[in-house]
Every structure is written in C-alpha cells, then in structure tokens.
C-alpha positions as CSV (number, residue, x, y, z in Angstrom):
1,X,0.0,0.0,0.0
2,X,1.4,3.4,-0.9
3,X,1.9,6.2,1.6
4,X,-0.9,8.2,-0.1
5,X,-3.3,5.3,0.2
6,X,-2.4,4.9,3.9
7,X,-3.0,8.6,4.5
8,X,-6.4,8.4,2.7
9,X,-7.4,5.3,4.7
10,X,-6.4,6.9,8.0
11,X,-8.3,10.1,7.0
12,X,-11.4,8.1,6.2
13,X,-11.2,6.2,9.4
14,X,-10.9,9.4,11.4
15,X,-13.8,10.9,9.6
16,X,-15.9,7.8,10.3
17,X,-15.2,8.3,14.0
18,X,-16.1,12.0,13.9
19,X,-19.4,11.3,12.1
20,X,-20.2,8.4,14.4
21,X,-19.6,10.5,17.5
22,X,-21.5,13.5,16.1
23,X,-24.5,11.4,15.2
24,X,-24.8,10.2,18.8
25,X,-25.0,13.9,20.0
26,X,-22.8,13.2,23.0
27,X,-22.2,16.0,25.5
28,X,-19.3,14.7,27.7
29,X,-17.9,16.6,30.6
30,X,-14.2,16.8,31.4
31,X,-13.1,13.5,33.2
32,X,-15.9,11.4,31.8
33,X,-15.0,8.2,29.9
34,X,-15.4,8.2,26.1
35,X,-18.2,5.9,24.8
36,X,-17.1,2.7,23.2
37,X,-16.9,2.9,19.4
38,X,-15.4,1.1,16.5
39,X,-14.0,2.3,13.2
40,X,-12.3,0.9,10.2
41,X,-8.6,0.2,10.8
42,X,-6.0,1.4,8.3
43,X,-4.6,-2.1,8.4
44,X,-8.0,-3.7,7.6
45,X,-10.7,-4.9,9.9
46,X,-12.2,-2.9,12.7
47,X,-10.7,-1.2,15.7
48,X,-12.7,-0.9,18.9
49,X,-11.9,1.6,21.6
50,X,-12.5,-0.9,24.3
51,X,-9.8,-3.1,22.8
52,X,-7.2,-0.4,23.8
53,X,-8.1,-0.5,27.5
54,X,-5.1,0.1,29.6
55,X,-3.2,1.8,26.8
56,X,-2.7,5.5,26.2
57,X,-5.1,6.7,23.5
58,X,-5.2,10.2,22.0
59,X,-8.3,11.2,20.1
60,X,-7.9,14.4,18.1
61,X,-11.1,16.3,17.3
62,X,-10.9,19.2,14.9
63,X,-13.5,21.4,13.2
64,X,-14.2,21.2,9.5
65,X,-15.7,24.5,8.9
66,X,-16.0,25.5,5.3
67,X,-18.1,28.6,5.9
68,X,-16.6,32.0,5.1
69,X,-15.1,33.9,8.1
C-alpha cells in the first residue's frame, strides 16, 4: 500500500469516527469516559476503543468549517 493510500485510509477512518460520535449527540464533561466505538482500521478490519483498554489513547477532534469567516 502506498503512503498516499495509507493517509487516505487513515483520514477516512478518522472521519468515520467523527461522524459516528457527532451522530450520537454526545455531551461529555471533562473527566468522563469516552463511549465505546469502533471504526475501520488502516490495516484492515475494525478497531474498537475498548480493545485499547489500559493503553494510552489520543483522540484528536478538529472542526471542519468551510463557511466564510
């Protein structure tokens, strides 16, 4: 798999996560645990948050705002 395809796969996985979380309309407070979710892995298959229990996990959220400023 080429680097460009890996980047695209990772981007699509992250976007799937963002859309899944947004569709659940979650309003978490600081210190609350993230809900369990799964998304497509860049290595194939699915990756579930609960499978990473006990490991350090960083979830990066960012705004995709295409409106004029």
